[in-house]
Structure formats: structure tokens, C-alpha cells
N, C-alpha and C positions, 0 to 999 in steps of 0.2 A: 390401473393405476389410480383411478379416483378414489380408492377406498385407501390409499396411503398417504397420510398428511406429513409434508416435510417436515414440520414442527416435532415429528415424533421420531425423526431419522437421528441416529447417534452423532453426536458432537464431533466425532472423528471424521466421520462422511463430510460434514461441511469443511471442516478444516482442510481434508485431502481436495475437495471441490474448489474450494477458496485458494488453495496453494497453486494448484493447476491453472486454475483462472487466472490470479496472479502473476504467473510466470508467462502465460500466453499474452496477457494484455501488455506487459512491459516490453515483450520482444516485439510486438506490433508498433509499439509507440516510441522506442529507444531514441531514434535520432532528434526527436524533441527534446528527452531529457539530456542529452550531451549539448545541444545548443543552450538550453536553460541554464545547465551547470556552469557552462563556460561564462555566460552572461553574467552569473550571480559571482563569481571568484573577482577577487581583487586585481588579478592579472588583466581581467578584461571588462573591469565595470566600467560604464560609460561608453562600450563599444557599440555602434549601431549594429541592429540584429543582422542585416544583410552582410556587414563587414564579417561578423562573428562567424557566419555560417560559410562564408567565401574563405575565411582562415582555415578552418578545419579541413576543407575540401583539397585546399592548396597544400596543406601539410601532409595529409593522409590518406588522400582519395576519399572515395565512398566509405571504405574500410574506417575512417575515422570518425564518422558518425555511429559506429558500434563499438568504441574502445569501452571497456568495462562492463559489456554486455553480460559476460559472464557472471560477475559477481551481482549484478542488477536482478538477475534472474532468481540468484541464490537468494539474494536479500529480499527480493518481491515473495517468493515462494514461502522462506521462513517467515516472514512478516504476516502474511496472510493466514498461513497455519496456525502460527502461535494466536493471532488475532480472533479469527474464526473458532477456534476450539474453546478458548476462554469465554468469548461471547455467547457462543452457543449453549455453553455449559450453564453461564449465567441466567441465560434467557430462559433455558428449558426448566432451572430450579425454580426461577420466579412463576413462570407459567405453572408449574405444578403446585407450589405454595398458593398461589392466587387461584388455583383451578380454572383458569381461564386461556384461552387461544392466543391472544395476541397481547404484546407488552404494552404500557402506558408509555408516554413519553419520557417521563423521570425514570421509568424502569431501563427503558432503553438507553438513558444518559449513562446510568450505573453500570450496566452490563458493558458498554463502550469504554467507560473510565477504565474499569478493571482490565478489561482486554488489551485496550492501548497503552496502560502501564506496562504489563507484562511484556508486550510486543516491543516496545521503545528498549527496554533493557536488552532483551534477547536479540535483537537484529541490529544494534547500532555499530557493533564492530564489522558487520557486513557492509554498512552504508559508508562508514569511514573509508574502508578499502575502495568501494566503487567509485568515491568522490576522487581519489587519489588517482586512481586507475583512468579515469575519464578526464581529469584535468592535466596530469602530467603526462599523458598519452602512452601510458605503461602496458606493456604486452604481457607483463607477469600475469600469473594464475592468481585468482582470489587468494587462495591460501598463502601463496607465494608473498603476495603484497602485504597480508597482516602479519606474516614472519618477519619480512623486512620492516615494518612498522614497530613491532614489538623491540626487535634488535636496535634499531637505530634510536627510537624514541621511547621507549617502556611500554609495558602492556596497558597502561591507563590511558595510553593516547587513543587507543581502540575505544573508548568512551567520550572522547572530545565531542563536544554539541549533545550531550545526552540531556543537559537541562533544557534546551531550546526544543529537544525532541520530545521531552515529557510536556513541556507547555504545548506543543504539538498533537497532544493527546486529544486535544480539543478539535483537531481537524476530524479524525474519524469520528468524534462523538458528534459533530456537525454533521458530516456526511452521513453516517449509518442512521441518524435519529431523524434526519430529513427522509432519508430513503425508506427506513421502516414505517414512518407515518403514512407516506405517499403510498406505499405498496399494500400497507393494511388498508388503506382507502379504496385503493383500485379493485382487491380482492373482495371487498364488502360490496362494491358496485357491480363488478362482475360476478359476484355469488361463486367464487372458485376458490380451491386452496391452494393452487399452484400458480405461480407468476410466470408468465410466458417469457422466453429471453428478450424478446422486442421491448417489452415493458421494462424489463430488468435495465436494458440498454438505457433507455429514456430517463426512467428515474435515478439510475446510477449517475447519469451524466449531470442532472439537475442537483443531486445531493452533493458532489465535489464541486460544482460551481460556487456553491453556498459555501463551502469549506474553504477550499483554497483563497477565494476571495476575501475572506477575513483573517486567513492566517499567515498569509505570504511574509510579512516581514520575518517572522521565525523560522520560515523555509529558509531565507537567505543567510540568517544567523548560522543555522545549523551547517550549511555548506561551508562557509567561510570557517568554521571552528572546525570542521573535519581536516583542513587543510594545516593547522597549527601544528607545530611541533611542540612536545609536552616538555616546555623549558620555560624558566620565569621570563624570558625575553619575550616569547613567543605568547606565552598565555595570557588572555585576556578574559575579565568576567563578560557575561551577557550585557550586561547594560554599558561596561564601558565600550564595548564593540559596537553598541548601537548609538553611542555619542560619537564614536569616531568615524561612522558611515554617515550620519546625519550632518555631521561638523563639515565633512569634506564635501558631501555631495547633495545635500539637504534629505528631507524626507523621501524624494524620489529615488534615492540611493537603495532605499530599503525594499523596492520594487522593480530592482533591474531585473530584466526578461519576464516580469509578470504575464504580459500578454502569452508569450511562449507557453510557459508554465502551464496558465489556465487552458489553452487548448490542449497541451500533454495530459494534464491532469483529468480534464474531463474526458478525454478519448480514452485515458487509461482505466479510469473507474468505469465508464459505459461497457467498455468490452471485458473488463473483470466481472461485473455483474452479469452481463451478458453470457460469458463463459462458465460462469458459477454456476448459475441458476441451470443452464443447459447440462452440465456434469452433475447436478442435483437431480433433474428429471431422468438423464441417462442411469445414474444409481438407482432410483425409485424402479424402473422400467427393469434392470438386472435383478434386484430385489424381488419383485414379483414374479419374474422368470424362474428364479432358482426356488422361491417359494412353490409354485407350480409344479416343479420338476420334483422337488422333494415329496410333495404331496402326491404324486402320480406313483412315485416309488415305494411309498408307504401304503398306497392302495394295491399294488400290485404284490408286496411281499405279504399282506394280509389274504389277499385271494389265493396265494400258494399255501 
């Protein structure tokens, strides 16, 4: 496998690996997502973390921590598939044009911006459905929830929170730029082409810590806007919502649930990179095996 460079693997392989890694990581950490989402919503703002955790268990038992998991898995899988496909396509194009193996910081930022913008638009309906399923304790399917939203509030409601989501494109930009630069540093020091899953876990956690710590207020805004109905009475601009939250709860209102979110985000990102790099390595091994099998078949056919 040492003769196969991950940078040369097709972007579809990276997209599938990222999608599978994202689905696995969100499944592992989903109870923390549920707690954070509940702490961010208007109905539960200012609620102590322990009380929020107890309230979820009291109302729905252990299953309450996994309400909306289906839509979260779909959302995370879609998000990561779209993101990694466009990120790797942009990165591969940049490396080819510049004739080099690693991206510069600005090239990483540009690739992340393009990929993040495409991802925000493609996955927003799934995250709107997920937020409502989690907060409203809905047991409907993801598709069923989306159909209900369209029927009751109109199709554009599925894009509530898109503006802060687009602002949050800066989150993966920070995350992946930090990750890629640290990854390049580690690979140079180790003189390797493939990053081990354990290193990916650590660097993924560091990248997500930097990203979530700086963009959390917009995560709160996006969650609140997902719960709004598409009516003149309900709809507020992003800035009007910021002022409303600050006026009522101060600046700290924008950071409700931030400690839980940091733990969840760091763990999710760490597991994501762990699983993704693992899937990439398994893919490279499979490619090498298939290449050897094909080579042997060709040799046999020629000998005959």
C-alpha cells in the first residue's frame, strides 16, 4: 500500500469514506447532540444542564436521547458526502495545477469555502427536520417530518437557518484548515503519505475545538431558526434574533449549551476523522488487492 498516495484516490472514495465516517461518528455521540439542541432552544434556554438531561430521561427514557437519530445520520452522511466530494475535487485540481503534493493554507480555505457552501444548501432541509424531531420529540420518519413541514409551513421553511448555516461555512474552514495543516506537518515529520487513524482522531479534535469555540453563536441562531414557522409573525432576521437573545439573556444567551456542544463536536469530529482515515486505508488496501488479482489474471491469460 506504500506505493498508493491517498491524494491520488478519486474524490468519490473520499466522499463515501467521509459519509460513512460521519454517520458512524454522529451515531456514537448523538445523546450529546440531543442535550445540546434542547439547551439551545427557546423552550429550554437557561435550563441547567443536569435538569435538561433529567427532563429528557423523565419524558422518554433512554430512547429520548436518540430521538431524531435517523435524520441526523442522513444529515451527517449527506453533509460529509457533499463536503468531501467537492473539497477533494477542489484540492485535487489545485494540486494538479500547482504540481505539488500539499495544499497551502489559502488553498485549503478556498477549497473549504466552496465545499462548505455546497454542503450548507444541500443538507439544510435534513437539519431542519432533525432539529424539529429532536426538540418536538417526534417519532415520524425524516421524510415524513419534511413532508409535514412543507404541508404546514411551506417548502421554504426547509431552508430556515440557511443564512447562519452559510456563515457557519467558516466552521469547517477553520476545522479543516487547522486539520490539514497539522496533518501535513505530522506527515512531513513522520515522512509518511498516510495518516494513522489515531493521529487523525487527535488532529480532528483539535481542529473542531478551534472551529466550534469561535462560531458557536451562529450554531445557536441556526437551531432557533430551524424551529420557526414560515410566517411573518414567526420569521425574524438573523440580526433581530441576535438582539432578542442578547436583550433577554445577555451575551451568554448565545452560548447556551456550549460546554456540552464542545464535547460533542470534538468527539464527533475526532471519531469522524478516525473512521474516515480508516475507511480510506481500507479502500487503499482493497484497491491494491484488486490490482494484484487483476494483474495475476492477466498473467494467466497471457500464459494460456
